N, C-alpha and C positions, 0 to 999 in steps of 0.2 A: 670845767663846767660846760664849756662849749662842746667839747668832745662827747660828753655824756648826752647832751641834748641831741647831738648829731646821731649818735647810736640809737637813741630812743625813736627818732624819726624813721630811721632805717628799719628798726625792729617792729615798730607798730604798723599794722596794715593800713592801707589807704581806705578812707570811708567808702569809696566806690566798690572796693573789693569786698568789704564787710557787707555792704548792701547786696552785692551780687550773690555772695554765699548765702545770705539769709533768704533771698528770693529763690535760689536753687533748692535750698532745704524745704522751704514752704511748698514749692512746686512738687517736690518728691513726696512730701507728706500728703498733699492733695491727691496726687496720683495713687498713692498707697491706699488712701481712704476710698477713692473711687473703685479701685480694684477689689477691696474688701466688700464694699457695698454690692458690687456686681456678683461676687461669689455668694453673698448672702441671698441675693435675689434668685440666683440659680438654684441654691439649696431650697429656698422657699417653694420655687416652682416644682422641684423634684418631690418635695414633701406633699404638695397639693396633688400631684399626679398619683403618688402612692396612696394617699388617703382616698382619692376618687376610685382607684382600683379596688381598694378594700371595701368601700361602700358599694361598688357594683357587685362584688362577690357576695356581700351580705344580702343584697337585694335578690340575687340569684338563688342563694340558699333559702331565703324566706319564701320565694316563689316555689321552690322545690318542695319545701316542707308543706306549704299550703296544698300543692298538688297531691302529695302523698296522703295528707289528711283527708282530702276529698276522696281519693281512691279507697282509703281505709273505710271511710263512711259508706261508700258504695258497696264495698265488700260486706260490711256488717249488715247493711240493709238487705243485700242479697241473701245472706245467711239467715236473717230473720224471716224473709219470704220463704226460703227453703224449708225452714222449720214449720212454718204455717202449712205449707204444701204437704210436708210429711205427715203432719197431724191430720190434715184433711184426707189424705190417702189412707191412713190407718183407720179413720172413721168410716170411710167407704168400704174398706176391707172387712171391717167388723159388720157392717150392714150386709155385705155380700155373704159373709159366713152365716149370719143370722137368717138371711133369705134361703140359703142352701139348706140350713137345718129345717126351716119351715117346709121347703119343698120335699125334703126327705120324709118329714112327718106326714105330709100330704100323700106321698107315695105309699107309705105304710098304711095310712088310713084307707086308701083306695084298695090296697091289697087285702086289707081286713074285711072290706065290704064284699 
């Protein structure tokens, strides 16, 4: 029995050794957790930068669309004014044609006299 007790003492680790191993394991776990938290923060920062980049591109696209819409509006307004001018020109040409016809009639009347 003494011999068995002697072997158990030798086989069982010392309490200081157990405590040291537990502390080392806890330290390693803490270190691993910190490393993972740091990686998560790095990924979050990258995600935020990517999102900010997309938001900036969307703002730029919106501004481009707004500018193009303004230009289209200006072009449509110009086309409308051109149509008005063309109508006014045709009206003036019709008046000129009418006046020329009246002048021709006047010439004929003068010749007839």
